[in-house]
N, CA, C and O of each residue as an XYZ file, in Angstrom:
736
protein
N      31.988      1.782      6.855
C      33.259      1.485      6.236
C      33.851      2.789      5.693
O      33.131      3.608      5.121
N      35.134      2.978      5.868
C      35.766      4.214      5.402
C      35.533      4.503      3.913
O      35.316      5.654      3.534
N      35.576      3.475      3.077
C      35.373      3.684      1.642
C      33.953      4.193      1.363
O      33.765      5.087      0.538
N      32.966      3.631      2.041
C      31.571      4.066      1.888
C      31.436      5.523      2.304
O      30.834      6.326      1.590
N      31.994      5.862      3.454
C      31.907      7.233      3.974
C      32.579      8.208      3.014
O      32.066      9.301      2.774
N      33.715      7.818      2.470
C      34.431      8.683      1.529
C      33.581      8.956      0.285
O      33.477     10.097     -0.165
N      32.976      7.902     -0.266
C      32.137      8.056     -1.467
C      30.902      8.897     -1.152
O      30.567      9.812     -1.904
N      30.224      8.591     -0.046
C      28.994      9.305      0.296
C      29.290     10.766      0.622
O      28.533     11.657      0.235
N      30.379     11.010      1.325
C      30.776     12.370      1.676
C      31.047     13.200      0.415
O      30.618     14.349      0.308
N      31.760     12.601     -0.524
C      32.066     13.300     -1.783
C      30.785     13.567     -2.566
O      30.614     14.649     -3.127
N      29.896     12.601     -2.607
C      28.645     12.732     -3.349
C      27.767     13.846     -2.760
O      27.181     14.638     -3.498
N      27.683     13.899     -1.417
C      26.849     14.899     -0.755
C      27.530     16.259     -0.629
O      26.856     17.281     -0.506
N      28.853     16.276     -0.659
C      29.572     17.523     -0.427
C      29.499     17.938      1.039
O      29.546     19.124      1.365
N      29.380     16.930      1.929
C      29.329     17.168      3.365
C      30.500     16.457      4.030
O      30.991     15.448      3.523
N      30.939     16.978      5.152
C      32.018     16.364      5.919
C      31.429     15.385      6.917
O      30.471     15.701      7.623
N      32.008     14.198      6.972
C      31.537     13.176      7.902
C      32.128     13.423      9.278
O      33.332     13.635      9.421
N      31.264     13.393     10.294
C      31.734     13.450     11.681
C      31.538     12.044     12.258
O      30.522     11.407     11.980
N      32.478     11.554     13.046
C      32.448     10.142     13.456
C      31.437      9.765     14.542
O      31.291      8.587     14.868
N      30.742     10.755     15.102
C      29.830     10.428     16.197
C      28.553     11.253     16.081
O      28.606     12.450     15.797
N      27.412     10.618     16.301
C      26.142     11.328     16.362
C      25.627     11.778     15.015
O      25.821     11.111     13.999
N      24.967     12.921     15.023
C      24.357     13.485     13.820
C      25.026     14.803     13.472
O      25.509     15.525     14.344
N      25.043     15.098     12.196
C      25.610     16.363     11.747
C      24.535     17.427     11.638
O      23.382     17.208     12.010
N      24.931     18.590     11.119
C      23.960     19.678     10.942
C      23.259     19.592      9.585
O      22.316     20.340      9.326
N      23.712     18.689      8.725
C      23.177     18.423      7.386
C      23.331     19.597      6.424
O      22.797     19.586      5.316
N      24.069     20.604      6.870
C      24.410     21.718      5.981
C      25.874     21.607      5.574
O      26.232     21.811      4.414
N      26.718     21.277      6.563
C      28.145     21.103      6.303
C      28.632     19.721      6.731
O      29.649     19.229      6.242
N      27.882     19.097      7.662
C      28.335     17.814      8.206
C      27.203     16.789      8.263
O      26.023     17.139      8.287
N      27.595     15.520      8.283
C      26.659     14.427      8.545
C      27.396     13.371      9.351
O      28.622     13.273      9.297
N      26.637     12.586     10.095
C      27.251     11.598     10.966
C      26.618     10.228     10.796
O      25.732     10.047      9.961
N      27.073      9.260     11.589
C      26.565      7.899     11.469
C      25.060      7.783     11.731
O      24.388      6.962     11.107
N      24.534      8.587     12.636
C      23.087      8.552     12.877
C      22.320      9.020     11.650
O      21.245      8.499     11.354
N      22.863      9.999     10.935
C      22.226     10.490      9.717
C      22.216      9.401      8.643
O      21.216      9.215      7.948
N      23.323      8.692      8.513
C      23.402      7.603      7.528
C      22.386      6.518      7.883
O      21.684      6.012      7.007
N      22.310      6.162      9.162
C      21.347      5.151      9.602
C      19.915      5.585      9.300
O      19.131      4.801      8.766
N      19.570      6.821      9.636
C      18.213      7.308      9.410
C      17.904      7.396      7.914
O      16.788      7.085      7.498
N      18.869      7.810      7.110
C      18.692      7.848      5.655
C      18.405      6.437      5.128
O      17.458      6.230      4.368
N      19.224      5.484      5.536
C      19.038      4.097      5.086
C      17.693      3.548      5.556
O      17.005      2.855      4.806
N      17.325      3.854      6.782
C      16.053      3.380      7.339
C      14.883      3.895      6.505
O      13.931      3.161      6.239
N      14.960      5.154      6.096
C      13.912      5.738      5.253
C      13.881      5.079      3.880
O      12.820      4.667      3.412
N      15.024      4.980      3.239
C      15.077      4.388      1.894
C      14.539      2.966      1.915
O      13.778      2.579      1.028
N      14.923      2.185      2.917
C      14.493      0.786      2.983
C      13.016      0.643      3.342
O      12.460     -0.451      3.244
N      12.375      1.735      3.756
C      10.931      1.714      4.006
C      10.137      2.287      2.832
O       8.914      2.402      2.917
N      10.801      2.640      1.762
C      10.104      3.130      0.580
C       9.382      1.962     -0.103
O      10.024      0.990     -0.500
N       8.056      2.050     -0.243
C       7.325      0.976     -0.935
C       7.832      0.745     -2.361
O       7.896     -0.396     -2.818
N       8.188      1.809     -3.055
C       8.694      1.663     -4.424
C      10.018      0.918     -4.426
O      10.237      0.039     -5.260
N      10.904      1.264     -3.498
C      12.186      0.565     -3.381
C      11.944     -0.915     -3.114
O      12.545     -1.771     -3.763
N      11.067     -1.219     -2.165
C      10.784     -2.608     -1.798
C      10.193     -3.391     -2.964
O      10.521     -4.559     -3.171
N       9.324     -2.737     -3.720
C       8.706     -3.410     -4.861
C       9.715     -3.604     -5.991
O       9.803     -4.683     -6.577
N      10.465     -2.562     -6.287
C      11.421     -2.612     -7.394
C      12.506     -3.669     -7.167
O      12.929     -4.344     -8.106
N      12.950     -3.807     -5.922
C      14.049     -4.714     -5.619
C      13.608     -5.967     -4.851
O      14.432     -6.630     -4.222
N      12.320     -6.287     -4.902
C      11.772     -7.415     -4.128
C      12.528     -8.714     -4.376
O      12.909     -9.390     -3.420
N      12.751     -9.074     -5.621
C      13.433    -10.339     -5.927
C      14.878    -10.313     -5.442
O      15.372    -11.295     -4.889
N      15.547     -9.192     -5.652
C      16.930     -9.056     -5.230
C      17.042     -9.133     -3.706
O      17.983     -9.726     -3.178
N      16.071     -8.526     -2.999
C      16.104     -8.510     -1.533
C      15.929     -9.903     -0.934
O      16.329    -10.147      0.204
N      15.334    -10.807     -1.695
C      15.144    -12.176     -1.208
C      16.449    -12.959     -1.171
O      16.575    -13.921     -0.412
N      17.415    -12.558     -1.981
C      18.648    -13.341     -2.092
C      19.914    -12.625     -1.614
O      20.971    -13.246     -1.498
N      19.810    -11.335     -1.338
C      21.017    -10.588     -0.984
C      20.669     -9.460     -0.008
O      19.498     -9.187      0.258
N      21.699     -8.821      0.509
C      21.504     -7.668      1.370
C      21.015     -6.498      0.525
O      21.325     -6.421     -0.664
N      20.254     -5.588      1.129
C      19.771     -4.438      0.359
C      20.919     -3.524     -0.057
O      21.879     -3.330      0.690
N      20.808     -2.986     -1.219
C      21.761     -1.983     -1.713
C      21.194     -0.613     -1.388
O      19.998     -0.370     -1.551
N      22.052      0.273     -0.932
C      21.613      1.614     -0.564
C      21.988      2.601     -1.655
O      23.166      2.907     -1.839
N      20.979      3.109     -2.393
C      21.298      4.130     -3.405
C      21.715      5.426     -2.705
O      21.072      5.854     -1.747
N      22.763      6.026     -3.173
C      23.276      7.252     -2.573
C      22.815      8.454     -3.379
O      22.840      8.441     -4.609
N      22.401      9.474     -2.680
C      21.961     10.703     -3.333
C      23.043     11.770     -3.234
O      23.881     11.745     -2.332
N      23.010     12.694     -4.167
C      23.892     13.861     -4.081
C      23.067     15.104     -3.739
O      23.610     16.202     -3.617
N      21.767     14.925     -3.586
C      20.846     16.010     -3.288
C      20.760     16.200     -1.763
O      20.168     15.381     -1.060
N      21.357     17.283     -1.268
C      21.392     17.539      0.179
C      19.994     17.697      0.776
O      19.734     17.231      1.886
N      19.100     18.351      0.043
C      17.734     18.550      0.553
C      17.007     17.207      0.668
O      16.320     16.954      1.658
N      17.157     16.357     -0.335
C      16.535     15.035     -0.291
C      17.136     14.222      0.854
O      16.414     13.557      1.597
N      18.455     14.280      0.992
C      19.127     13.569      2.079
C      18.556     14.016      3.430
O      18.213     13.178      4.263
N      18.456     15.325      3.648
C      17.953     15.859      4.915
C      16.502     15.437      5.151
O      16.125     15.097      6.273
N      15.699     15.460      4.103
C      14.292     15.068      4.235
C      14.180     13.591      4.612
O      13.382     13.223      5.474
N      14.988     12.745      3.959
C      14.945     11.311      4.262
C      15.529     11.005      5.637
O      15.055     10.098      6.322
N      16.537     11.742      6.042
C      17.089     11.583      7.399
C      15.986     11.881      8.421
O      15.824     11.146      9.394
N      15.235     12.951      8.200
C      14.160     13.325      9.126
C      13.073     12.251      9.164
O      12.602     11.886     10.241
N      12.676     11.745      8.000
C      11.631     10.706      7.959
C      12.137      9.407      8.594
O      11.397      8.724      9.302
N      13.384      9.079      8.338
C      13.963      7.874      8.937
C      14.030      7.983     10.453
O      13.765      7.013     11.162
N      14.383      9.160     10.947
C      14.434      9.377     12.400
C      13.039      9.243     13.011
O      12.884      8.693     14.101
N      12.016      9.752     12.298
C      10.639      9.599     12.781
C      10.250      8.127     12.847
O       9.638      7.680     13.817
N      10.612      7.376     11.805
C      10.293      5.944     11.782
C      10.967      5.200     12.940
O      10.341      4.380     13.612
N      12.226      5.493     13.157
C      12.954      4.827     14.249
C      12.274      5.121     15.582
O      12.067      4.214     16.389
N      11.931      6.365     15.812
C      11.267      6.754     17.046
C       9.923      6.028     17.204
O       9.577      5.585     18.300
N       9.182      5.911     16.120
C       7.904      5.183     16.154
C       8.122      3.703     16.450
O       7.428      3.122     17.284
N       9.085      3.101     15.767
C       9.297      1.666     15.901
C       9.852      1.277     17.266
O       9.698      0.136     17.702
N      10.489      2.214     17.931
C      10.950      1.983     19.299
C       9.879      2.387     20.322
O      10.076      2.278     21.532
N       8.740      2.856     19.797
C       7.620      3.348     20.613
C       8.052      4.483     21.542
O       7.568      4.604     22.667
N       8.974      5.312     21.046
C       9.457      6.452     21.823
C       8.885      7.774     21.338
O       9.074      8.805     21.984
N       8.193      7.756     20.217
C       7.588      8.972     19.689
C       6.382      9.347     20.542
O       5.597      8.471     20.908
N       6.215     10.635     20.869
C       5.028     11.040     21.625
C       3.731     10.727     20.870
O       2.667     10.603     21.476
N       3.827     10.604     19.567
C       2.665     10.303     18.733
C       1.999      8.988     19.127
O       0.778      8.869     19.039
N       2.782      8.000     19.561
C       2.210      6.690     19.867
C       1.276      6.724     21.070
O       0.519      5.779     21.290
N       1.318      7.789     21.842
C       0.423      7.914     22.991
C      -0.890      8.616     22.635
O      -1.741      8.833     23.498
N      -1.045      8.967     21.362
C      -2.289      9.573     20.878
C      -3.133      8.463     20.261
O      -3.208      8.337     19.039
N      -3.760      7.668     21.108
C      -4.477      6.471     20.663
C      -5.557      6.788     19.635
O      -6.262      7.793     19.732
N      -5.665      5.911     18.662
C      -6.726      6.017     17.664
C      -7.740      4.887     17.855
O      -8.736      4.806     17.137
N      -7.477      4.026     18.821
C      -8.348      2.887     19.074
C      -9.056      3.043     20.415
O      -8.652      3.818     21.282
N     -10.120      2.278     20.542
C     -10.828      2.227     21.821
C     -10.758      0.804     22.354
O     -10.559     -0.150     21.602
N     -10.924      0.683     23.648
C     -11.015     -0.625     24.291
C     -11.795     -0.402     25.572
O     -11.216     -0.225     26.644
N     -13.121     -0.413     25.449
C     -13.921     -0.033     26.607
C     -14.925     -1.095     27.035
O     -15.712     -0.865     27.954
N     -14.908     -2.242     26.389
C     -15.866     -3.282     26.730
C     -15.335     -4.084     27.916
O     -14.234     -4.630     27.858
N     -16.117     -4.153     28.984
C     -15.707     -4.913     30.172
C     -15.730     -6.406     29.863
O     -16.554     -6.883     29.082
N     -14.821     -7.123     30.485
C     -14.759     -8.568     30.287
C     -13.497     -9.134     30.887
O     -12.842     -8.504     31.717
N     -13.169    -10.331     30.454
C     -12.031    -11.054     31.033
C     -10.674    -10.599     30.496
O      -9.649    -10.849     31.130
N     -10.652     -9.943     29.354
C      -9.421     -9.526     28.657
C      -8.600    -10.729     28.181
O      -7.419    -10.588     27.864
N      -9.215    -11.896     28.132
C      -8.510    -13.098     27.686
C      -8.524    -13.160     26.159
O      -9.559    -12.947     25.527
N      -7.369    -13.454     25.582
C      -7.270    -13.611     24.133
C      -7.659    -15.049     23.798
O      -6.921    -15.990     24.087
N      -8.837    -15.200     23.179
C      -9.326    -16.528     22.803
C      -9.187    -16.750     21.301
O      -8.461    -17.636     20.850
N      -9.894    -15.930     20.545
C      -9.865    -16.051     19.089
C      -9.748    -14.644     18.514
O     -10.577    -13.778     18.791
N      -8.714    -14.427     17.713
C      -8.460    -13.107     17.139
C      -9.094    -13.048     15.754
O      -8.899    -13.934     14.922
N      -9.861    -11.977     15.529
C     -10.453    -11.765     14.205
C     -10.628    -10.269     13.975
O     -10.564     -9.470     14.909
N     -10.852     -9.904     12.707
C     -11.002     -8.498     12.338
C     -12.257     -8.329     11.499
O     -12.486     -9.085     10.555
N     -13.060     -7.348     11.839
C     -14.240     -7.002     11.042
C     -14.647     -5.571     11.360
O     -14.760     -5.187     12.524
N     -14.864     -4.793     10.316
C     -15.385     -3.423     10.451
C     -14.616     -2.586     11.468
O     -15.200     -2.018     12.391
N     -13.314     -2.519     11.290
C     -12.411     -1.724     12.137
C     -12.339     -2.200     13.584
O     -11.897     -1.462     14.464
N     -12.770     -3.424     13.826
C     -12.697     -3.983     15.178
C     -11.800     -5.220     15.174
O     -11.952     -6.115     14.342
N     -10.866     -5.251     16.118
C     -10.018     -6.424     16.316
C     -10.544     -7.136     17.543
O     -10.365     -6.681     18.673
N     -11.191     -8.254     17.304
C     -11.809     -9.028     18.378
C     -10.774     -9.937     19.018
O      -9.990    -10.590     18.331
N     -10.784     -9.969     20.373
C      -9.871    -10.877     21.081
C     -10.625    -12.045     21.701
O     -10.036    -13.070     22.042
N     -11.934    -11.878     21.840
C     -12.804    -12.957     22.321
C     -14.217    -12.630     21.844
O     -14.391    -11.721     21.032
N     -15.204    -13.331     22.316
C     -16.575    -13.152     21.823
C     -17.179    -11.793     22.159
O     -18.124    -11.367     21.495
N     -16.655    -11.096     23.181
C     -17.276     -9.838     23.602
C     -16.351     -8.619     23.596
O     -16.833     -7.488     23.665
N     -15.055     -8.823     23.515
C     -14.127     -7.694     23.633
C     -13.339     -7.465     22.347
O     -12.988     -8.397     21.624
N     -13.081     -6.194     22.099
C     -12.363     -5.827     20.873
C     -11.668     -4.473     21.038
O     -11.999     -3.675     21.915
N     -10.697     -4.255     20.161
C     -10.088     -2.937     19.992
C     -10.848     -2.305     18.831
O     -10.868     -2.858     17.731
N     -11.470     -1.156     19.064
C     -12.230     -0.478     18.024
C     -11.413      0.595     17.336
O     -10.488      1.157     17.923
N     -11.756      0.877     16.088
C     -11.113      1.963     15.354
C      -9.785      1.606     14.715
O      -8.983      2.496     14.432
N      -9.533      0.324     14.481
C      -8.276     -0.097     13.841
C      -8.462     -0.038     12.325
O      -9.246     -0.809     11.772
N      -7.750      0.870     11.644
C      -7.889      0.966     10.190
C      -7.488     -0.346      9.503
O      -6.580     -1.044      9.955
N      -8.171     -0.662      8.419
C      -7.903     -1.906      7.705
C      -6.447     -1.986      7.236
O      -5.826     -3.047      7.303
N      -5.908     -0.859      6.761
C      -4.512     -0.849      6.292
C      -3.544     -1.193      7.424
O      -2.525     -1.845      7.197
N      -3.864     -0.757      8.631
C      -3.027     -1.077      9.796
C      -3.158     -2.560     10.125
O      -2.158     -3.234     10.370
N      -4.382     -3.066     10.129
C      -4.616     -4.486     10.406
C      -3.844     -5.359      9.415
O      -3.274     -6.379      9.802
N      -3.822     -4.967      8.148
C      -3.192     -5.773      7.099
C      -1.687     -5.554      6.970
O      -1.028     -6.293      6.238
N      -1.130     -4.567      7.655
C       0.286     -4.230      7.520
C       1.164     -5.401      7.958
O       0.972     -5.988      9.023
N       2.133     -5.718      7.100
C       3.015     -6.852      7.373
C       4.458     -6.405      7.532
O       4.918     -5.469      6.877
N       5.157     -7.097      8.419
C       6.602     -6.950      8.584
C       7.172     -8.356      8.562
O       6.772     -9.210      9.353
N       8.102     -8.591      7.657
C       8.716     -9.917      7.556
C       7.713    -11.016      7.247
O       7.882    -12.161      7.668
N       6.662    -10.659      6.506
C       5.656    -11.642      6.129
C       4.582    -11.875      7.181
O       3.651    -12.647      6.950
N       4.696    -11.218      8.337
C       3.709    -11.382      9.404
C       2.812    -10.159      9.510
O       3.279     -9.023      9.430
N       1.532    -10.401      9.689
C       0.572     -9.344      9.931
C       0.737     -8.929     11.395
O       0.344     -9.671     12.295
N       1.307     -7.767     11.635
C       1.747     -7.338     12.962
C       0.627     -7.390     14.009
O       0.780     -8.022     15.054
N      -0.492     -6.726     13.725
C      -1.569     -6.644     14.722
C      -2.151     -8.014     15.059
O      -2.506     -8.277     16.208
N      -2.245     -8.871     14.073
C      -2.767    -10.225     14.268
C      -1.770    -11.072     15.058
O      -2.138    -11.727     16.033
N      -0.515    -11.056     14.635
C       0.505    -11.898     15.271
C       0.720    -11.528     16.732
O       0.870    -12.408     17.580
N       0.736    -10.238     17.030
C       0.968     -9.805     18.406
C      -0.077    -10.414     19.336
O       0.252    -10.903     20.417
N      -1.327    -10.380     18.910
C      -2.399    -10.939     19.739
C      -2.375    -12.463     19.747
O      -2.565    -13.077     20.797
N      -2.147    -13.077     18.597
C      -2.127    -14.543     18.537
C      -0.993    -15.125     19.378
O      -1.115    -16.231     19.904
N       0.100    -14.391     19.506
C       1.200    -14.834     20.370
C       0.794    -14.821     21.845
O       1.483    -15.396     22.686
N      -0.309    -14.174     22.151
C      -0.802    -14.088     23.527
C      -2.089    -14.891     23.727
O      -2.786    -14.715     24.725
N      -2.399    -15.768     22.779
C      -3.617    -16.586     22.859
C      -3.609    -17.406     24.150
O      -2.612    -18.032     24.508
N      -4.767    -17.380     24.840
C      -4.888    -18.096     26.102
C      -4.457    -17.277     27.310
O      -4.630    -17.708     28.450
N      -3.894    -16.093     27.063
C      -3.453    -15.215     28.151
C      -4.469    -14.112     28.393
O      -5.285    -13.789     27.530
N      -4.400    -13.553     29.566
C      -5.220    -12.397     29.906
C      -4.363    -11.154     29.694
O      -3.260    -11.052     30.230
N      -4.878    -10.213     28.911
C      -4.142     -8.974     28.645
C      -4.196     -8.074     29.877
O      -5.263     -7.843     30.447
N      -3.042     -7.577     30.273
C      -2.969     -6.600     31.359
C      -3.257     -5.213     30.776
O      -3.337     -5.058     29.558
N      -3.409     -4.233     31.617
C      -3.592     -2.862     31.131
C      -2.368     -2.408     30.348
O      -2.501     -1.682     29.364
N      -1.175     -2.827     30.772
C       0.042     -2.497     30.021
C       0.005     -3.128     28.631
O       0.410     -2.496     27.655
N      -0.477     -4.371     28.530
C      -0.598     -5.031     27.233
C      -1.569     -4.279     26.325
O      -1.291     -4.063     25.145
N      -2.693     -3.888     26.882
C      -3.722     -3.171     26.112
C      -3.170     -1.842     25.613
O      -3.355     -1.482     24.450
N      -2.499     -1.124     26.485
C      -1.892      0.152     26.112
C      -0.803     -0.059     25.061
O      -0.701      0.714     24.108
N       0.006     -1.096     25.231
C       1.073     -1.385     24.274
C       0.484     -1.655     22.881
O       0.981     -1.137     21.881
N      -0.556     -2.452     22.828
C      -1.197     -2.761     21.544
C      -1.726     -1.488     20.891
O      -1.566     -1.296     19.686
N      -2.346     -0.627     21.669
C      -2.859      0.632     21.125
C      -1.723      1.513     20.608
O      -1.892      2.221     19.615
N      -0.588      1.476     21.263
C       0.580      2.242     20.810
C       1.122      1.659     19.506
O       1.528      2.403     18.613
N       1.128      0.340     19.396
C       1.590     -0.320     18.174
C       0.695      0.065     17.001
O       1.191      0.322     15.903
N      -0.612      0.107     17.221
C      -1.547      0.492     16.159
C      -1.223      1.897     15.652
O      -1.201      2.134     14.444
N      -0.974      2.819     16.566
C      -0.615      4.189     16.165
C       0.709      4.181     15.402
O       0.832      4.840     14.370
N       1.686      3.450     15.895
C       2.995      3.393     15.228
C       2.854      2.855     13.801
O       3.506      3.354     12.884
N       2.024      1.860     13.616
C       1.821      1.300     12.273
C       1.103      2.292     11.361
O       1.459      2.433     10.191
N       0.108      2.968     11.887
C      -0.616      3.976     11.087
C       0.352      5.065     10.628
O       0.342      5.469      9.465
N       1.178      5.529     11.545
C       2.152      6.569     11.210
C       3.236      6.042     10.267
O       3.729      6.783      9.417
N       3.605      4.782     10.410
C       4.581      4.172      9.504
C       4.044      4.180      8.084
O       4.770      4.517      7.149
N       2.793      3.817      7.913
C       2.164      3.813      6.588
C       2.186      5.219      5.992
O       2.487      5.397      4.812
N       1.865      6.212      6.816
C       1.881      7.609      6.349
C       3.293      8.033      5.932
O       3.486      8.635      4.876
N       4.271      7.709      6.776
C       5.650      8.105      6.474
C       6.195      7.383      5.251
O       6.957      7.962      4.476
N       5.817      6.137      5.075
C       6.272      5.396      3.888
C       5.770      6.078      2.621
O       6.499      6.155      1.632
N       4.541      6.572      2.636
C       3.999      7.294      1.486
C       4.761      8.600      1.274
O       5.055      8.968      0.137
N       5.081      9.299      2.362
C       5.847     10.552      2.256
C       7.246     10.288      1.689
O       7.751     11.069      0.883
N       7.849      9.213      2.103
C       9.187      8.862      1.602
C       9.113      8.602      0.105
O       9.964      9.074     -0.649
N       8.114      7.864     -0.326
C       7.963      7.587     -1.760
C       7.758      8.882     -2.557
O       8.289      9.019     -3.659
N       6.995      9.828     -2.007
C       6.762     11.097     -2.698
C       8.054     11.917     -2.783
O       8.275     12.637     -3.756
N       8.890     11.803     -1.772
C      10.119     12.599     -1.715
C      11.180     12.110     -2.691
O      11.973     12.902     -3.202
N      11.196     10.815     -2.948
C      12.232     10.243     -3.812
C      11.801     10.358     -5.272
O      10.750      9.848     -5.661
N      12.632     11.039     -6.084
C      12.273     11.191     -7.503
C      12.317      9.863     -8.258
O      12.041      9.826     -9.457
């Protein structure tokens, strides 16, 4: 909205460009605003502080006048977006294993000792507990993804996708902590 851009531009002392990203020294663009908002809305402190309000209304975006903080949050938000779209090269650096031969059929999903079991003999190994417990919209991501495939046989693409999701969640947790540290 023009009024929002006018206020944010004045607060930051940067000129708004109508397309893409700015240089964050003299200009900022819509992609920068999106990445900034994405970072702020992933701050655990923000989510906790405004939890009740977020249940009944749209999130409010606090605006900063600190150019360095803005640039740092834009960078973290861009990293998060790339991870969540599974476009970051980081997601291909698997932290899990899946080497047990078997049917690859998802029968019963459970978690114990860094292992996500999909049936009596097969599991994804090396899944950190924090990643297993990570929730989005009230759903435990790693659990729900597999339970949605109950009764199906996982293809190699499915197995690779799940391993990429685990990495994306691990990195999301790390970035959320960095965002909280960056915000005074």
